C-alpha positions in Angstrom: 46.9 -1.6 31.8 46.7 0.8 34.7 48.4 3.5 32.7 46.2 2.9 29.7 43.2 3.2 31.9 44.4 6.5 33.3 44.8 8.0 29.8 41.4 6.5 28.8 39.7 8.0 31.9 41.3 11.4 31.2 40.2 11.4 27.5 36.7 10.2 28.4 35.9 12.5 31.3 37.3 15.6 29.5 34.9 15.1 26.6 31.9 13.7 28.4 31.7 16.5 30.9 32.0 19.1 28.1 28.8 21.1 27.8 28.8 20.8 24.0 28.8 17.0 24.3 25.9 17.0 26.8 23.8 19.4 24.8 24.5 17.6 21.5 23.7 14.2 23.0 20.4 15.2 24.7 19.2 17.6 22.0 20.0 15.5 18.9 17.0 13.1 19.4 14.8 16.0 20.1 16.1 17.8 17.0 15.4 14.7 14.9 11.8 14.5 16.2 11.3 18.3 15.6 12.8 17.9 12.2 10.4 15.1 11.3 7.4 17.1 12.6 8.6 20.2 10.7 9.0 18.2 7.5 5.4 16.8 7.8 4.1 20.4 8.4 6.1 21.9 5.6 5.0 19.2 3.1 1.4 19.5 4.1 1.4 23.3 3.9 0.4 24.9 0.6 -0.4 28.4 -0.6 -2.5 30.3 1.9 -3.2 33.5 -0.3 -6.9 33.7 -0.9 -7.7 34.0 -4.7 -10.9 34.4 -6.7 -10.6 32.8 -10.1 -13.1 33.3 -12.8 -13.8 30.3 -15.1 -14.7 31.0 -18.7 -16.2 27.8 -20.1 -18.3 28.5 -23.1 -18.5 24.8 -24.2 -19.7 23.7 -20.8 -16.8 21.3 -20.4 -17.0 21.5 -16.6 -20.8 21.5 -16.6 -20.8 24.5 -14.3 -19.3 22.5 -11.5 -15.8 23.1 -10.0 -15.1 22.6 -6.3 -13.5 25.5 -4.5 -10.7 24.8 -2.0 -9.4 26.6 1.1 -7.7 29.5 -0.6 -9.2 29.2 -4.1 -12.7 30.4 -4.9 -13.9 29.5 -8.4 -16.7 31.5 -10.1 -18.2 30.6 -13.5 -18.7 33.6 -15.8 -20.0 33.8 -19.4 -18.7 37.4 -19.9 -16.2 37.8 -22.7 -12.6 37.6 -21.8 -12.1 41.3 -22.4 -14.7 42.2 -19.8 -13.2 39.8 -17.3 -9.8 41.4 -17.9 -11.3 44.7 -16.8 -12.5 43.0 -13.6 -9.0 41.8 -13.1 -7.6 45.3 -13.5 -10.1 46.5 -10.9 -8.7 43.7 -8.6 -12.1 42.1 -8.2 -10.7 38.8 -9.4 -7.2 37.3 -9.2 -7.2 35.3 -12.4 -9.2 33.9 -15.4 -9.3 30.2 -16.4 -10.1 30.0 -20.1 -11.2 26.5 -21.1 -11.4 25.9 -24.9 -13.8 23.4 -26.4 -12.6 19.8 -26.4 -13.2 19.0 -30.1 -11.6 15.6 -30.3 -12.9 13.0 -27.8 -9.7 11.0 -28.3 -7.3 13.9 -27.8 -4.4 12.9 -25.5 -3.5 16.6 -24.7 -5.6 19.5 -23.6 -4.3 23.1 -23.1 -6.2 25.7 -21.1 -5.2 29.3 -20.5 -4.7 31.1 -17.2 -4.8 34.9 -17.5 -3.0 36.6 -14.7 0.2 38.5 -13.9 0.8 36.3 -10.9 1.8 32.7 -11.3 -0.1 30.0 -9.6 1.6 28.2 -6.7 2.7 24.6 -7.5 0.0 23.0 -5.3 -2.7 25.3 -6.8 -1.6 24.5 -10.4 -1.6 20.7 -9.6 -5.0 20.9 -7.9 -6.6 22.7 -10.9 -5.0 20.4 -13.5 -6.1 17.3 -11.5 -9.7 18.6 -11.2 -9.9 19.6 -14.9 -8.4 16.2 -15.8 -11.2 14.3 -13.9 -13.8 16.4 -15.6 -12.4 15.8 -19.0 -12.2 12.1 -18.2 -15.9 12.1 -17.4 -16.7 14.2 -20.5 -14.8 11.6 -22.7 -16.7 8.7 -21.1 -20.0 10.3 -22.0 -18.9 11.1 -25.6 -17.6 7.5 -26.1 -20.7 6.0 -24.4 -18.5 4.3 -21.7 -19.9 4.2 -18.2 -17.7 5.0 -15.3 -18.7 1.6 -13.7 -17.4 -0.3 -16.7 -14.1 1.7 -16.6 -13.6 1.0 -12.9 -14.0 -2.8 -13.6 -11.4 -2.6 -16.3 -8.8 -0.7 -14.1 -6.8 -3.1 -12.0 -4.4 -2.2 -9.1 -1.5 -4.6 -8.9 -0.5 -5.3 -5.3 2.4 -7.5 -4.2 1.7 -9.8 -1.2 5.0 -11.5 0.0 4.7 -14.9 1.6 7.7 -16.5 3.4 8.3 -20.3 3.0 11.1 -21.3 5.4 11.4 -18.3 7.6 8.8 -17.7 10.3 8.5 -14.0 9.6 5.7 -11.7 8.3 6.7 -9.7 5.3 4.5 -7.0 3.8 4.7 -5.0 0.6 6.5 -2.1 2.3 9.1 -4.2 4.3 11.7 -3.7 1.6 11.1 0.1 1.5 11.4 0.4 5.3 14.5 -1.9 5.4 16.1 0.2 2.7 15.5 3.5 4.4 16.6 2.1 7.8 19.7 0.6 6.3 20.6 3.8 4.5 20.2 5.8 7.7 22.3 3.4 9.8 25.1 3.3 7.1 25.2 7.1 6.8 25.2 7.5 10.6 28.1 4.9 11.0 30.1 6.8 8.3 29.9 10.1 10.1 30.3 8.7 13.7 33.4 6.8 12.8 34.8 9.7 10.8 34.1 12.3 13.5 35.5 10.3 16.4 38.5 9.1 14.4 39.3 12.7 13.5 39.0 13.7 17.2 41.8 11.1 18.0 44.0 12.5 15.3 43.5 16.1 16.4 44.2 15.3 20.0 47.5 13.6 19.1 48.5 16.5 16.8 47.8 19.1 19.4 49.8 17.4 22.1 52.7 16.8 19.7 52.8 20.4 18.4 52.4 21.9 21.9 55.3 19.6 23.1 53.0 18.1 25.8 53.8 14.7 24.4 57.4 14.9 25.6 56.2 15.2 29.2 53.7 12.3 28.8 56.2 10.0 27.1 58.5 10.3 30.1 56.0 8.3 32.2 54.1 6.4 29.5 55.0 4.1 26.6 53.8 5.3 23.2 51.5 2.3 22.8 49.9 3.0 26.2 49.2 6.6 25.3 47.8 5.7 21.9 45.5 3.0 23.2 44.4 5.2 26.0 43.4 7.9 23.5 41.6 5.5 21.2 39.7 3.8 24.1 38.8 7.1 25.7 37.4 8.7 22.6 35.7 5.4 21.6 33.9 5.2 25.0 32.7 8.8 24.4 31.2 7.7 21.1 29.7 4.5 22.7 28.2 6.6 25.5 26.6 8.9 23.0 25.2 6.1 20.9 23.9 4.3 24.0 22.0 7.4 25.2 20.5 7.7 21.7 19.4 4.1 21.7 17.7 4.6 25.1 15.9 7.7 23.7 14.9 6.0 20.5 11.8 4.2 22.0 10.7 7.5 23.4 11.0 9.2 20.0 9.0 6.2 18.5 6.1 6.5 21.0 6.0 10.3 20.7 6.0 10.1 16.9 3.3 7.4 17.1 1.2 9.6 19.4 1.5 12.6 17.1 0.0 10.8 14.2 -2.5 8.9 16.4 -1.0 5.5 15.6 -2.7 2.6 17.4 -0.5 -0.6 17.1 -3.3 -2.9 18.3 -5.7 -1.4 15.8 -3.3 -1.8 12.9 -2.5 -5.4 13.9 -6.2 -6.2 14.0 -6.6 -4.6 10.6 -3.9 -6.9 9.1 -5.3 -10.0 10.9 -8.7 -9.7 9.2 -9.7 -12.2 6.6 -10.4 -9.5 4.0 -8.5 -10.0 0.7 -5.6 -7.7 0.2 -7.0 -6.2 -3.0 -10.2 -5.1 -1.1 -8.3 -3.2 1.6 -7.6 0.5 0.9 -5.4 2.1 3.5 -5.6 5.8 4.4 -2.5 7.9 4.6 -2.7 7.6 8.4 -2.9 3.8 8.2 0.0 3.7 5.7 2.2 5.7 8.2 1.0 3.3 10.9 2.1 0.4 8.7 5.6 1.9 8.6 5.6 2.0 12.4 4.6 -1.6 12.5 7.4 -2.6 10.2 9.9 -0.7 12.3 8.6 -2.4 15.5 8.8 -5.9 13.8 12.5 -5.5 13.0 14.9 -8.0 14.7 16.3 -5.3 17.0 17.9 -7.9 19.3 20.2 -8.8 16.4 20.5 -5.4 14.7 21.4 -3.3 17.7 24.2 -5.5 19.2 25.8 -6.0 15.8 25.6 -2.3 14.9 27.4 -1.5 18.1 30.0 -4.2 17.3 30.6 -2.8 13.8 30.9 0.7 15.3 33.5 -0.3 17.8 35.5 -2.5 15.4 35.4 0.1 12.6 36.2 2.9 15.0 39.2 1.1 16.4 40.5 0.3 12.9 40.2 3.8 11.6 41.0 5.7 14.8 44.3 3.8 15.2 45.2 4.8 11.7 44.2 8.4 12.4 46.3 8.4 15.6 49.3 7.2 13.5 48.7 10.0 11.0 48.5 12.5 13.9 51.8 11.3 15.2 53.5 11.7 11.8 52.3 15.3 11.3 54.9 18.0 12.0 54.6 21.7 12.7 52.5 22.2 9.5 49.0 20.9 10.1 48.3 20.9 6.4 50.5 17.8 6.0 47.6 15.8 7.6 45.5 16.3 4.4 47.8 14.3 2.2 48.4 11.6 4.8 44.7 11.1 5.6 43.7 10.6 1.9 44.6 6.8 1.8 42.6 6.3 5.1 39.6 8.2 3.8 39.5 6.3 0.5 38.1 3.0 1.9 35.8 4.9 4.2 34.4 7.0 1.3 34.2 3.9 -0.9 32.3 2.0 1.7 29.5 4.6 2.0 29.0 4.5 -1.8 28.8 0.7 -1.7 26.4 1.1 1.2 24.1 3.2 -1.1 24.3 0.4 -3.7 23.5 -2.2 -0.9 20.3 -0.3 -0.1 19.0 -1.0 -3.6 20.5 -4.5 -3.9 21.5 -5.9 -0.5 22.2 -9.4 -1.9 24.3 -8.3 -4.9 27.8 -9.8 -5.2 29.3 -6.3 -4.5 27.3 -5.8 -1.3 27.9 -9.4 0.0 31.6 -9.4 -0.6 32.1 -5.8 0.6 30.3 -6.6 3.8 32.9 -9.3 4.6 36.0 -7.2 3.6 37.6 -5.3 6.6 37.5 -1.5 6.5 34.4 -1.8 4.2 32.3 -4.1 6.3 32.0 -1.7 9.2 29.7 0.5 7.0 28.3 -2.0 4.5 27.2 -4.8 6.8 25.1 -2.5 9.1 23.3 -1.4 5.9 22.5 -5.0 5.1 21.4 -6.0 8.7 17.7 -4.9 8.3 17.5 -7.3 5.3 18.4 -10.4 7.4 21.7 -11.5 5.8 22.7 -15.1 6.3 24.4 -15.8 9.7 27.5 -17.3 8.0 28.1 -14.0 6.2 27.8 -12.1 9.5 30.2 -14.6 11.1 32.9 -14.3 8.4 32.5 -10.5 8.4 33.0 -10.2 12.2 36.0 -12.6 12.4 37.8 -10.9 9.5 37.1 -7.4 10.9 38.4 -8.4 14.3 41.6 -9.9 12.9 42.3 -7.0 10.6 41.5 -4.5 13.3 44.1 -6.1 15.6 46.6 -6.0 12.8 45.9 -2.3 12.1 46.3 -1.4 15.8 49.6 -3.1 15.8 50.7 -1.4 12.6 49.5 2.0 13.9 51.4 1.5 17.2 54.6 0.8 15.2 54.2 4.1 13.4 53.0 6.0 16.5 56.0 5.1 18.7 58.5 6.7 16.2 56.4 9.5 14.7 55.3 11.0 18.1 58.8 12.1 18.9 59.9 13.0 15.4 60.2 16.8 14.8 61.5 19.0 12.1 61.2 16.4 9.3 58.3 16.1 6.9 56.9 12.6 7.0 56.4 10.9 3.6 54.8 7.6 3.0 58.3 6.2 2.3 59.5 7.5 5.6 56.5 6.1 7.5 57.0 2.7 6.0 60.5 2.7 7.5 59.1 3.5 10.9 57.1 0.2 10.8 60.3 -1.9 10.7 62.3 0.4 12.9 63.9 -1.4 15.9 64.3 0.5 19.1 
């Protein structure tokens, strides 16, 4: 154990003290926060080029009323289109909206013309179409002798209000959406973290074998001790990085809440009122606040420890296999590509099942995959935000632990032979012989 600890310490300190690791660990949460802010800003930013658009409406469909927006100024004009085109050529206007008469009050389609050599931006086009659509709606109501008040009484918004029976937990209409997004993010993150750190173990083994450093190390260490030291060392690096991110997550939460002006107490008071759900209309800010409430209401005391467990178990299973592959690779590094394919298959398969579990966390595929080793390390973390039954979690954990121990033993059998094997290209048939090799 002392020798394993020495190798673990060396692998851990070499990577943790690296500047790249420090910068990546500390700047990744900041990068996520900046990315979220940038996305909000980009999505809320439209065209900022000021345009003057003339509206030709001989039938009076818009009744001479059309609201201008920040960068669009609308001016009604009764001048013929030919004269307005001359104004366009003189650059006095930027475009002409020609609105033909709506002859059929029951028409389901209306086509207007926009005269200009420059296309409208998407947000400008959508804004104009929406405004014209509302005016046509009002025009039709008058023609059909239907009051807007009557139409509003006919229109009904359908809202789901979940109510739990046995579980003492509040569930809102967006709980499923938040759980799906969170599960998808966790599953995707687990896939990349296990893959990245598993590949680091393989590269470390390959480099030491190709540079012949391994011959010096084996003189004072057993192959199993060296392999376990590498797996533990790199695993502790990953655990350190995840732990730092978990500590910084609340900070990101509060900064994000402050940026949108989210008040948890105010939102909780809003949902504790006795107003019927159908009479409550939330603003965009309140909807975002509702998402923050759902995130805060998650059972993090269960999700976080189990996520760490599945990371460690999944990492040990895959990294042991990657270490065995690294020991089997000879002078040609390209040989690793063919050997890693069988290991990558369950990892890739599990992420696709994870995507399916986001949509249907209780489907037979998701449930059984979350209890099958090599798949469960990705699929079960995706299901955790949906509160899967405890017996499924228990079966998943026990099966993963047993299978991980078996894989470490199997990888150690391959590693002890492959690490000192030179000049011979390892095939799957050859590797299978190493498992039963006595010596």
